[in-house]
N, C-alpha and C positions, 0 to 999 in steps of 0.2 A: 505492499500501499504505501501511495505516494503524501507524504503528510505536507499540505501547504496552511498552515494556523499560527494559533498564538493561543496562550491561555496562560491562567495566570488564577493561580494557587494561594489562598488565605487561610491562614489557622484561626479556629476559633470565631470565625465571623458570620452571619448569616448573609442567605443570597440577599436580602431587604439592607442591609449593613453597605455591602456594597455597591448593589444600586442607588442608594442614594449616594453614594460619593463618587460616580460618575460625573461628568460634566456635560450639562445637560438634563442630569438627575432627571429632573420631571417631563423630558420625552418621551425617557425608557417606558414602552409598557410590555407587560407581560400579554401574550396572546392566548393565553389558556392551551396552547399546543405544548404537549411533551414529546420527546424525542430522546430515543438511542445515545450514545458516544457515538455513533457511527454519522451520522448527518451534525451532530453537534462540533466535531475535530474534524471536518472537511468542511472545505468549500462551497457555499451555497448562498444564497441570495444576500445582497448587501445589507447595511444596516440590521444587523439582525446578532445578537448576544445571547450562547446558549449558559442559563446557570445552573447550579443546582448544587447538592452538599453531600458528604460524604466522610466519613470518616475524621469527623472532627475537622474538615474543610470544607469552605466553600470554593467550590470548581467554576472558574469563567474561561470560557472558550469563544473566542471570538476569530474568525475566520478571514477578515480583512486584517489583519496584524496590526490593530491599532493602539486598543487599552494598554496590551501587556508589554508593549514594547516603549511604550512613552510615560510609566508610572512616573520618572524623574519629573518628569512637567509636571504630571497633574499632581504629585505630591507640591511642589513649589508654588502652584498654581492655587493651593487651597481643597484641593480635589484628594479623593480616598485619605482621606483620617483615619478611615476603617483600617489603616496598612498600622498604623500608631498601635504598641502595646502589644505586636506580634511579630510572626513572620509570615511572610510572603515572598513565592517563587513564580518568576514568571517565564518563559519559556516559546522560545522561536520555535517552527519547524517552517523550511523552507527545502521539500526536496530539486522544486524547481531550479533553484538558483543555489544548490549546493551550501544554504546558510543556514546555519543552527546556533542557537545563543541559547543562555543563559542569566539569570537578574535573581541575585538571592535577597531579598530585605529581612533585616530585624529591627525591631519598633520603628519602622519607616526609613530609618537609613539602609543604602545601598553597600554591602560586605561584600560581594562575588559579583564581578559580570564577566563574559566573555563570548564573545562570536565569533564562528568559524566560515569560514567561505571559501570551499575547494577544499577544505583541508587544514587551511592557514588561520590563523588565528588575528584577526581585524580590529578585535578592540578587546582589552582587560584590563579588569580592575580590581584590587581584592586578591587576598592568596587564595592557591587553589582549595578545593574541599575535595577532604578524606579521596571522597569517591571517585573522581576525577583522575586519582594516580592510581584508581584500583581496577578502572576497567580497562579492558584491551579495547582496542578500537584497532577498526576494518584499516588496509590499508591507503585506503580513500580520505579517511580522516574522521573525528566524529560527524555522530548522522543521529537518525533516530532516537537507537537502540541507546546511546549513548545520553541522551536526553532523558530517556526513560529511567535510566539507571539512577541517573541525580534525582529522577521525581522521583520515586521507591528510595532511595537511601533519605533524600529532606525529609519525605510527608510520612513516611512509613506504610505506605498504597501503595498497589500496584492499578493501572489504568485497566475500568472496567466498560466493555462496550457496552454492555445491559446499562449501565447506570443512567435514570434519568434527569432529562434536562428542559427546565422550563426556556421556552422560546420567546424573547426578548425584543421589540423593534423599535426602532427609533423612529418616533412618529413626527420626528422635524424635519425627514426626507421625504416623505409622502407627497 
């Protein structure tokens, strides 16, 4: 499966807390539709987010790759205050461009960031996580399996394609 999406996982926060902290929070509305992990984690119509809770973490999937890779700017603007006092992990999956990234936050502060493109580091800050040194990488460099190893190590969870996510649409885009 080619992954072209992004995700934000926030420990101990509800869907309501995360949606309420998004830019234009009042524009995000639940459609009442619930989907499995497959459509939530793959590209679909624009202006949608997929949110759910599991294992003590709020899961936000953003196929347009906006929110999870822009957390720093959102925090600077006063959005996503729900990241204060907890741990959050953002992941970027882009198999089309061979770009994979992770951002780990503790109490709203970035403690680790690394982005790979075509197997090469193009952005990095903070000390590598222990899992980064334990994962055996393929010859082409970090990929989806690498990010899933980081996800499992940080959250203690595995990705469940059967997990249900509520669909949110950006009513400002209609």
